[in-house]
N, C-alpha and C positions, 0 to 999 in steps of 0.2 A: 504425475506420480503420487501415489498416496503412501503415507507413512504413519504408522502408529506410534512412532517414537516422539516423545516430547522432551528429550534431553536439552534442547536448545532453550526452552523456557519452562522448566518443570513446575514452577509456581503457577504459571498461567494455566497449564493443563489441569493441575490439581484443583485449582479454584473453579475452573469451568465445570469439572466433574462434580464438585461440591454443589454447584448451582443447578445440577441436573442435566448438563449437556453431555452427550455421548459422542458427538462428532463435531469437528470444527476445522475445516480446511481454511487456509489463509493464502492469499496471494500478495506479492510484493508490489508496492507502488514506488516507482523509482523516479525521482526528479531528474532534470538534465544533469549531465556530468559536471557542468560548471556551477551548478546551484549549490548553495550552502545548506539547503534543506536536507534533513535526514530522510532516508527511505521510510515509507509507511507501509500499511497493510490494509487489505480488505478482508474481513473475517466473515465466515458464514457458519451459522450454528444450527445444530439439530439435537433434539433430546434423544434421538434414536442412534445407538451405536452402529457404525458401518453404514450410515445413511448416504454417504457420498461416494459415488463410483468414479472411474476414470473420466467419464463424460462430464461429471460435475466440475472437475478440476479444469477441464478445457473451457467450460462455460464460465467459470469464475475468472478466467484470464481476460475475458472480454471487458468487463467493467474495470478491471485492474489496468489493462492497457490504455483504456480511455482516460482513466484518472492520471496515469503517468504522462500521457500526452498533454492533458490539460495543465498539469503542473509545469511541464517544460515550456509550454506556450505562455503561461502566466509569468514565468521568469523572464522570457524574452520581452514581453510587453512591459514588465516592470523596468527592465534594463533600458529599453528604448525611452520610457518616460523619464528616467533619471538622466539619460544622455540629452534628451531634448531640453529638459529644464536647466541643464548645466552648460549648454552650448555657448552661452554668452558670458558665463561667469568664469572666474579664475578657479574657484573651488566649489565643490558641492557639499 
């Protein structure tokens, strides 16, 4: 879904426009639910207004999904590493 509304981050949209960008869809990067990491975003920029259609949003979800999965996996591996290093200790 495309939206021309920038109310969620008005300073971001205004600054992007000042820099000459006319379109900028963003997709969310979500870490695993158990992670303490904050959600992130992948942003795509174009100087042309209306440059991104519905297909562009679908295509943008591909790297966003991959990044989310990579973050979730890295959290699992980090947790396993901590667990392995602590398996013989009383505290970590």
